[in-house]
C-alpha positions in Angstrom: -20.5 9.3 -54.3 -23.1 7.9 -51.9 -22.9 5.1 -49.4 -25.0 2.1 -50.1 -28.1 2.1 -47.8 -27.5 -1.5 -47.0 -23.8 -1.1 -46.2 -24.2 -2.9 -42.9 -24.9 -6.1 -44.8 -21.8 -5.7 -47.0 -20.1 -8.7 -45.4 -22.8 -10.9 -47.0 -22.3 -9.6 -50.6 -20.6 -11.8 -53.1 -18.7 -8.8 -54.5 -17.1 -8.2 -51.1 -16.1 -11.8 -50.7 -14.6 -12.0 -54.2 -12.7 -8.7 -53.9 -11.4 -9.7 -50.4 -10.2 -13.0 -51.9 -8.6 -11.1 -54.8 -6.7 -8.9 -52.3 -5.6 -11.9 -50.2 -4.4 -14.3 -53.0 -1.1 -12.6 -53.7 -0.3 -12.3 -50.0 -1.0 -16.0 -49.4 1.2 -17.0 -52.3 4.0 -14.8 -50.9 3.7 -16.5 -47.5 4.0 -20.0 -49.0 7.3 -21.9 -48.6 9.6 -21.7 -51.6 8.9 -25.3 -52.6 5.2 -24.6 -52.8 5.7 -21.4 -54.7 7.7 -23.4 -57.3 4.6 -25.6 -57.8 2.2 -22.6 -58.3 3.7 -20.1 -60.7 3.1 -16.4 -60.0 1.4 -16.1 -63.4 -1.4 -18.5 -62.1 -1.8 -16.3 -59.1 -2.1 -13.2 -61.3 -4.7 -14.9 -63.5 -6.7 -16.1 -60.5 -6.6 -12.6 -59.0 -7.7 -11.0 -62.2 -10.6 -13.5 -62.6 -11.7 -13.1 -59.0 -11.6 -9.3 -59.4 -13.8 -9.5 -62.5 -16.2 -11.7 -60.7 -16.3 -9.2 -57.8 -17.1 -6.4 -60.2 -19.8 -8.5 -61.8 -21.2 -9.4 -58.4 -21.4 -5.7 -57.5 -23.4 -4.7 -60.6 -25.7 -7.8 -60.7 -28.8 -7.5 -58.4 -28.4 -10.2 -55.8 -31.2 -12.2 -54.2 -30.5 -10.6 -50.7 -31.0 -7.2 -52.2 -34.3 -8.2 -53.6 -35.4 -9.5 -50.3 -34.3 -6.3 -48.5 -36.3 -4.2 -50.9 -39.5 -6.1 -50.0 -39.0 -5.5 -46.2 -40.8 -2.5 -44.7 -38.6 0.2 -43.2 
């Protein structure tokens, strides 16, 4: 396994944003007051987390515009 040569720009990547959100969603739901959790069922949180994770994976395998711009820059 090799480190991405552009790892210092990882905070800009869509995949990092999506997977961070997927990791945060369940924790946010757990920290909500009980009345709010009754409005948003855990099944919705699970579905939103799964969709966000799939988007994160897709964002990782799809070539993003910032990666194309970085390839055109001289070293």
